[in-house]
N, C-alpha and C positions, 0 to 999 in steps of 0.2 A: 347372343350368338352362342350355339353349342358345339364345343368345339372338340373335334374326337383327330384321335392321332393313330395309326395303323401300323404294328409292326409285323412285317413279313422275311420269309424266307426262298420262297419257294413261286410258284406260275400267279399264284394273285388274282382266282378264278371269282373269290369271295368280294375281294375288294373290286374287284369289276362288275358285280353287280350292284355293291356300295354306290361307285362313280356312276353308272346307268341310273340308279334310282334317282342319284342329285342333280341329274343332267335332263331327267326328265320331269323336276318339280314335285317331286315327292317326298324329299328331305328337307320341308321348309324349317329354315332355324339352326339348319344345321351346316358345320362348312367341316371339312377336312384341310386339315391347316400341317398336318407331317405324313409323311409316310417314311419308314426306318428300318433299316435291314443289316442285319449283317452279313450279305452275300452282295459283293459289289455287281455282280451282273444278271442278280437274277431277275426274272420276267414280271414281277410287282412292281419293283420299282421302276423299270423300263414302261410298265403300263401307265403307270402314275405320270410319273415324268413328261411321257408323250401326250398324256393330258392336262399339263399344267400345274398339277399338284407339285407342292415343294416334296424334294426327298432326298434321304442320308443317308448314306453308307458309314457304319462305325466298324470300325476294323477290328474284329477279335484279336487277332493276331497279337502274341505277348502281352495279352491280359488275363487277369482273373476276372472271374465272371461278376464280382462286385466292381471293379473297376470298368466295365464292358459297362455295364447297368447302371453305374454313377453317369457314364457317359449320355446314355441312352436318356435316363431323366431328366439329364441339365438342358436336354434340348424339348422335352414334354413341358418343362417347367416354365422354360422360354416362350412356348407356344402357349403357355396358360390350358393347359388340356384339360376335358372336361372329362372323356373318356378314351381308354386304351384299348384298341379292339386287335385282338389277335387273329395273324389268317395264315395259318399254314407258318408258323414262327416256331423254328427249329432248334429252339434254345429253352432253357428253365431258367426261369426267373430267380435272382437272389432274393433271400428273405428282405434286405434292405429293399429292395423295389418293391417287392409288394405290400411292404408296410406303409411306403411314401404314395402309393395311390391304392390304398385296402378301399375295396369296394369300387375300386374304378376301373379294373383290368378284367376284361372277359375275352372268354375263347369258345371258339365251336370245337367240337369233338364229333368224328365220323360215326357214332354207335349211340345207341340208347344207354346202355347199359355201361358207365365209366369205369363199374369197379371191374365187371368181369372182361370190359375190352378197353383198359384203359391202364395209364403209367409207361411205365419204361416198355419202348420198343412196340407200342400199339399207336401207328400214324398212317395214313393214307392206306394204303394198299393192304397192309398186315392187318388191319381192322376187319376190312372186309374178306378176308382171306379167313380168319377166323371163326367169321360169323359164319361163314360157308359152311366150314369143317364142322362144326359143332348144329349146323340142320336150324337154325333159329327160322321161325316164320315171317319175322319182322324185324325190321331194324331204323335206323334213322339217322338224325343229327341230334346233338344236346348242343343249347349256347349256355355255358355256367361263367359265375366267379373264378378269378382264379386265385387259389391260396398256395401256401407254400406246399400242398399236398400234391403233386402233379395227377391233373384229371380227379381231383376228387373235390372242387368248391363246390357252393350250391349251385342247385339247378337254377336255369332263368325261364328257359322253354325249351321244347322239346316239338320236332316235326316225324312223324310215324312212316316208314315204306314199307309192302310187304316184299317179303324174300319168295320168290318163283322160283321154281325147280330147276328152270332153265338157266337162273340168273350164274354170270362169273364175276369175278373179281371188278373186272371193267364196268360189266352191266350195272351193278349196285354201287360202284363210285359215282355213275354218272346220276342215278336214282336219289344218293344222299344229298350231291353236290348240288344237283336243283333242289333237295329242300334246303340246305345251306343259303342259297343265292335269294330264296324267300324271303325266309326268317332273319337272317342276320340283319338286314336293314329295318326290319320291323321290330325289331329288339332296341336298336339302337332309337330310332322314333320313339318308342316307348321308354326309354332313359330320356332321352331330350325333354317329354312331355311333363317328367317328374310320375311316371305312372311305376315306375321300378326305381327305388333309393339304395 
């Protein structure tokens, strides 16, 4: 069994897409063994708990980044996780955590050009706003490896969408999220099959 864990801080729409594919029998041989969050009441935890998955809240209060990540890592090790999947995870991982799970941590970013629309401050609606302001003709999502440099890890897969003249931050967000929901489960399947190493 190929074991995945999701780290999430927000709504968990991509997490739901992964769960939906599992329930539809499209994630054969893949098990979601833990959903971990730094936010006690985030919707991602609620979604997972309501659907029978094991959830963990790791309280960041009074902990250094390294201490927090060590606690998270111990859950992942205990669960013998093969792949760590970030879904709207609003924390920057420590070098020690990344080293421990090198090549086994993936993230989704809501843009194609992570150099231009990545790094500090570029998340969620901020990315779509920037894309619209520059007048890009296309955008999309990028699934990439997590490295010590934020939003700079090697690209695994991308899906593009056209930016229309009448697009707003919300309409663009919806289009990009639709891409994410298709692409993320597919990438996880490829990892489980050994197509991505």
